[in-house]
C-alpha positions as CSV (number, residue, x, y, z in Angstrom):
1,M,-24.2,11.6,8.6
2,P,-21.9,9.2,10.4
3,V,-19.0,11.1,11.9
4,P,-16.5,9.5,14.3
5,E,-17.2,10.6,17.8
6,E,-13.7,9.8,18.8
7,I,-11.0,9.9,16.1
8,S,-8.6,7.0,16.0
9,I,-5.6,6.8,13.7
10,K,-3.5,3.6,14.1
11,Q,-2.0,3.5,10.6
12,L,-0.9,6.3,8.4
13,D,0.0,5.7,4.8
14,L,2.2,8.5,3.5
15,E,3.4,8.7,0.0
16,L,6.9,10.2,-0.3
17,N,6.7,11.0,-4.0
18,G,4.2,10.4,-6.8
19,G,6.5,9.2,-9.5
20,C,7.5,5.7,-10.3
21,N,10.2,4.2,-12.5
22,Y,8.2,1.1,-13.4
23,K,5.1,0.7,-15.7
24,C,3.7,-2.6,-14.4
25,I,0.9,-3.7,-16.7
26,M,-1.5,-4.5,-13.9
27,C,-1.1,-1.0,-12.4
28,P,-3.4,1.9,-13.3
29,Q,-0.4,4.2,-13.1
30,S,1.2,2.5,-16.0
31,Y,-1.1,4.7,-18.2
32,G,0.5,7.8,-16.7
33,R,-0.4,9.5,-13.5
34,E,-2.3,12.7,-13.0
35,K,0.1,15.6,-13.1
36,D,-1.1,17.1,-9.8
37,F,0.0,13.9,-8.0
38,L,3.6,13.7,-9.5
39,K,5.0,15.6,-6.5
40,K,7.3,15.0,-3.6
41,L,5.9,15.3,-0.1
42,P,7.8,18.2,1.7
43,F,9.5,17.2,4.9
44,D,7.8,19.9,6.9
45,V,4.4,18.8,5.8
46,F,5.4,15.2,6.5
47,K,6.3,16.1,10.1
48,K,3.1,18.1,10.6
49,I,1.0,15.1,9.5
50,I,2.8,12.7,11.8
51,N,2.6,15.0,14.8
52,D,-1.1,15.6,14.1
53,A,-1.8,11.8,13.8
54,M,0.1,10.9,17.0
55,Q,-2.6,12.6,19.2
56,Y,-5.0,10.0,17.8
57,G,-3.1,6.9,18.8
58,L,-0.8,6.5,15.8
59,E,1.3,3.3,15.9
60,T,2.5,2.7,12.3
61,V,3.6,4.8,9.4
62,S,3.9,3.2,5.9
63,L,5.9,5.1,3.3
64,H,3.9,4.2,0.2
65,G,1.1,5.2,-2.1
66,S,1.2,5.1,-5.9
67,G,4.8,6.3,-6.2
68,E,8.2,4.6,-5.6
69,P,9.6,5.8,-2.3
70,T,13.3,4.8,-3.0
71,L,13.3,7.5,-5.8
72,S,13.6,10.0,-2.9
73,P,17.3,10.1,-2.1
74,D,16.5,11.3,1.4
75,M,14.1,8.5,2.2
76,P,16.2,7.4,5.3
77,K,15.7,10.8,6.8
78,Y,11.9,10.2,6.7
79,V,12.3,6.7,8.2
80,K,14.6,8.1,10.9
81,Y,12.0,10.7,11.9
82,I,9.3,8.0,12.2
83,K,11.5,5.8,14.4
84,E,12.5,8.7,16.6
85,K,8.9,9.2,17.4
86,G,8.7,5.6,18.6
87,L,6.5,4.4,15.7
88,K,6.7,1.3,13.5
89,C,7.9,2.1,10.0
90,V,7.0,0.1,6.9
91,S,7.5,0.8,3.2
92,F,6.7,-0.6,-0.2
93,T,9.1,-0.7,-3.1
94,N,9.8,-2.4,-6.4
95,G,13.4,-3.0,-5.2
96,S,15.1,-1.6,-8.2
97,K,16.9,1.2,-6.2
98,L,17.7,-1.0,-3.2
99,T,21.4,-0.4,-3.5
100,L,24.0,-1.5,-1.0
101,E,24.2,2.0,0.5
102,L,20.4,2.5,0.8
103,S,20.0,-1.0,2.3
104,K,22.5,-0.2,5.0
105,E,20.9,3.1,5.8
106,L,17.4,1.6,6.0
107,I,18.6,-1.1,8.3
108,T,20.6,1.3,10.4
109,T,17.7,3.8,10.8
110,G,15.5,0.8,11.9
111,I,12.9,0.3,9.2
112,D,10.7,-2.5,10.5
113,V,9.3,-4.0,7.3
114,L,10.2,-3.4,3.7
115,R,7.6,-4.9,1.3
116,V,8.7,-5.6,-2.3
117,S,6.3,-6.0,-5.2
118,C,7.6,-8.9,-7.3
119,I,4.9,-9.9,-9.7
120,G,6.0,-12.9,-11.8
121,Y,7.0,-16.3,-10.7
122,D,10.0,-16.6,-13.1
123,E,12.1,-14.3,-15.3
124,K,9.7,-14.4,-18.3
125,T,6.5,-13.5,-16.3
126,Y,8.3,-10.9,-14.1
127,S,9.6,-9.1,-17.3
128,L,6.1,-9.2,-18.7
129,W,4.1,-8.0,-15.7
130,M,6.7,-5.6,-14.2
131,S,7.8,-4.3,-17.6
132,K,11.5,-4.5,-16.7
133,N,14.3,-6.9,-17.7
134,N,16.0,-6.9,-14.3
135,Y,14.7,-10.1,-12.7
136,D,18.1,-11.2,-11.3
137,D,19.1,-7.8,-10.2
138,I,15.9,-7.5,-8.1
139,R,16.4,-11.0,-6.6
140,N,19.9,-10.2,-5.7
141,N,19.0,-6.8,-4.2
142,I,16.6,-8.5,-1.9
143,K,18.9,-11.4,-1.1
144,R,21.7,-8.8,-0.2
145,F,19.2,-6.9,2.1
146,V,18.4,-10.1,3.9
147,E,22.0,-11.0,4.4
148,L,23.0,-7.4,5.4
149,N,20.2,-7.3,8.0
150,R,21.5,-10.6,9.5
151,D,25.1,-9.5,9.5
152,M,24.4,-6.0,10.9
153,G,22.3,-7.4,13.7
154,G,19.3,-5.5,12.2
155,K,15.7,-6.2,13.1
156,S,14.2,-5.3,9.7
157,E,12.0,-7.8,7.8
158,I,11.5,-8.0,4.1
159,H,8.3,-9.3,2.6
160,L,7.7,-10.1,-1.1
161,S,4.3,-10.0,-2.8
162,H,3.0,-11.8,-5.9
163,L,-0.4,-11.7,-7.6
164,I,-1.7,-14.8,-9.3
165,I,-1.4,-14.4,-13.0
166,D,-3.4,-17.4,-14.2
167,S,-5.7,-19.2,-11.9
168,K,-5.4,-22.4,-14.0
169,L,-1.7,-22.4,-13.1
170,Q,-2.1,-21.4,-9.5
171,E,-0.4,-24.3,-7.8
172,Y,2.4,-24.1,-10.4
173,E,2.8,-20.4,-9.7
174,I,3.0,-21.0,-6.0
175,Q,5.7,-23.7,-6.4
176,K,7.8,-21.6,-8.7
177,Y,7.5,-18.4,-6.6
178,K,8.6,-20.3,-3.5
179,E,11.6,-21.6,-5.4
180,N,12.6,-18.5,-7.4
181,W,11.9,-15.9,-4.8
182,S,11.3,-17.1,-1.3
183,K,14.0,-19.8,-1.2
184,Y,16.6,-17.9,-3.3
185,T,16.3,-14.6,-1.4
186,G,15.6,-15.9,2.1
187,A,12.6,-13.4,2.4
188,K,9.1,-14.1,3.5
189,S,6.4,-14.0,0.8
190,E,2.6,-13.7,0.2
191,I,0.6,-14.6,-2.8
192,W,-2.8,-13.1,-3.6
193,L,-5.4,-13.2,-6.3
194,M,-5.3,-10.2,-8.7
195,H,-7.6,-7.4,-7.7
196,N,-9.1,-4.6,-9.8
197,W,-7.9,-1.4,-8.2
198,A,-11.3,0.1,-7.5
199,G,-12.5,-1.0,-11.0
200,S,-10.0,1.1,-12.9
201,K,-7.9,-1.8,-14.2
202,V,-9.2,-5.1,-15.5
203,T,-6.4,-7.5,-16.1
204,L,-8.1,-10.6,-14.6
205,N,-8.1,-13.7,-16.8
206,Y,-10.4,-15.4,-14.4
207,R,-13.6,-14.5,-12.6
208,R,-14.0,-14.8,-8.9
209,L,-17.2,-15.9,-7.2
210,E,-18.8,-12.7,-6.0
211,P,-21.2,-12.8,-3.0
212,A,-23.4,-9.9,-2.0
213,K,-21.6,-6.6,-1.7
214,R,-20.9,-5.2,1.8
215,S,-18.7,-2.3,2.9
216,C,-15.0,-2.9,2.7
217,G,-14.8,-1.2,6.1
218,R,-12.0,1.2,5.1
219,P,-14.1,4.4,5.6
220,F,-14.6,3.4,9.2
221,S,-11.2,1.8,10.0
222,P,-8.4,3.7,11.9
223,L,-6.3,4.2,8.8
224,L,-5.5,7.3,6.8
225,Q,-4.2,7.3,3.2
226,V,-2.2,10.4,2.2
227,R,-0.8,11.1,-1.3
228,A,2.3,13.3,-1.8
229,G,0.6,15.5,-4.2
230,G,-2.9,17.1,-4.4
231,V,-5.2,19.3,-6.5
232,E,-5.2,23.1,-6.9
233,G,-1.5,23.3,-5.9
234,H,-1.8,21.4,-2.7
235,F,0.2,18.6,-1.2
236,A,-0.8,15.7,1.1
237,A,-4.2,14.9,-0.4
238,V,-6.2,12.4,1.8
239,V,-7.8,9.8,-0.4
240,A,-10.4,7.2,0.4
241,C,-8.1,4.2,0.2
242,C,-5.0,2.7,-1.5
243,M,-7.2,1.2,-4.3
244,V,-7.9,4.5,-6.0
245,L,-4.8,4.4,-8.3
246,G,-5.6,6.4,-11.4
247,K,-8.6,8.0,-9.7
248,D,-6.8,10.2,-7.2
249,T,-8.5,13.5,-8.1
250,R,-12.0,12.1,-7.7
251,A,-11.1,10.5,-4.4
252,V,-9.6,13.5,-2.7
253,L,-11.3,14.2,0.7
254,G,-9.1,17.1,1.8
255,H,-5.4,18.2,2.0
256,L,-3.2,18.0,5.1
257,D,-0.9,20.7,4.0
258,N,-3.5,23.3,5.1
259,Q,-6.1,21.2,7.1
260,T,-6.0,19.1,10.2
261,I,-6.9,15.4,10.4
262,S,-9.9,16.3,12.5
263,E,-11.2,18.8,9.9
264,I,-11.0,16.3,7.1
265,L,-12.4,13.3,8.9
266,K,-15.4,15.4,10.1
267,G,-15.7,17.2,6.8
268,P,-18.5,16.8,4.2
269,K,-16.6,14.6,1.7
270,Y,-15.6,12.0,4.3
271,S,-19.2,12.1,5.7
272,E,-20.5,11.4,2.2
273,L,-18.3,8.4,1.8
274,R,-19.3,6.9,5.1
275,E,-23.0,7.6,4.4
276,A,-22.8,5.7,1.1
277,H,-21.1,2.8,2.8
278,T,-23.6,2.8,5.7
279,K,-26.5,2.7,3.2
280,Q,-24.6,0.4,0.9
281,N,-25.2,2.9,-1.8
282,F,-21.9,2.2,-3.4
283,S,-22.8,3.5,-6.8
284,A,-23.0,7.0,-5.3
285,I,-19.2,7.0,-5.0
286,S,-17.6,6.6,-8.5
287,Y,-14.4,5.0,-7.3
288,C,-16.3,2.5,-5.1
289,A,-19.0,1.4,-7.5
290,N,-17.0,-1.3,-9.3
291,C,-14.4,-2.1,-6.7
292,D,-13.9,-5.8,-5.9
293,Q,-13.0,-5.0,-2.3
294,L,-16.7,-4.8,-1.6
295,Y,-16.9,-8.6,-1.7
296,E,-15.9,-11.0,1.0
297,I,-13.5,-13.4,-0.7
298,P,-11.2,-15.1,1.8
299,D,-9.6,-17.2,-0.9
300,S,-7.9,-14.0,-2.1
301,L,-5.0,-14.9,0.1
302,V,-3.6,-17.9,-1.8
303,W,-0.4,-18.6,0.1
304,T,2.0,-17.0,2.6
305,D,4.7,-17.9,5.0
306,I,4.5,-14.5,6.8
307,E,3.6,-15.3,10.4
308,G,0.2,-14.1,11.4
309,R,-0.9,-12.9,7.9
310,E,-4.7,-13.3,7.4
311,Y,-7.3,-12.3,4.8
312,G,-9.0,-9.0,5.7
313,Q,-6.2,-7.5,7.8
314,S,-4.1,-4.6,6.9
315,K,-0.8,-5.7,5.4
316,I,0.8,-2.8,7.4
317,S,-0.9,-3.1,10.7
318,P,-2.1,-6.7,11.2
319,K,-4.2,-5.7,14.2
320,I,-6.4,-3.7,11.8
321,K,-8.9,-6.0,10.2
322,H,-10.9,-4.1,7.7
323,H,-13.9,-6.5,7.5
324,M,-14.5,-5.9,11.2
325,Y,-15.3,-2.4,10.4
326,S,-17.7,-3.3,7.6
327,S,-20.3,-4.1,10.3
328,K,-20.6,-0.4,10.9
329,S,-22.3,-0.2,7.5
């Protein structure tokens, strides 16, 4: 079984809490998340994980998973700890709780990048896909963050993300998104084709050309995905990747509340995952079998004005290019 001879962890995705205040129709969590994963990550477990990962070359920590991190009132405390360790800190949010106070705290603590999911190129499509009637509130929260960061002399960036809703209207969507989000807020943006979250959610109203399958590279890349919750009373479940929304239980590879990173990466479940990708036996892993990340589709990145953004790279750590690791399969 393929086991990494030398462990390397450059990016650590840590979920602060498993709950979310949105029910976006493209998200598998909109059906309701598994109860075991509706937990908050204890601060002592959080520190343990980061300290463990740092011995393997950790560079970036992203506070995201399936839950909404800004629902944790002490989110800035977690950001502060990351920055005190000399690490880059990124987080994902829907922007609904990005208040004046929280924005100031995040900028002051030095968050490097705040990524906001804003699916919908105008008020109507945003309300439909994000299932909230707060289009202007979100845009103004983002605009205020950009202005505060500038006025406070902060070094934080804010990136917006949209998924193409209708391929027949692709150019129109790009134009309207630039106008209604990028230009209005002053934030950088990226637009992608919709994906299928490891096959658990099918909302695509178009089909993409699908070449032969190959490993997505994630089982071999220097990235670790950790949920806040876990099974059998545990916290900090390590799962295969970010795409397993709605399939967390099946994708658990171990728990970092009572195991080390080394024990999990060299354990039987991680080895089974790597072996399946090495042999391209993707059907052996239920959450991999129908995932569209197994296809090489460079056109998935439709448009962006984020400097250096490329197809195939981690949106958190640009130096990590997943498809480079697919050659290990």
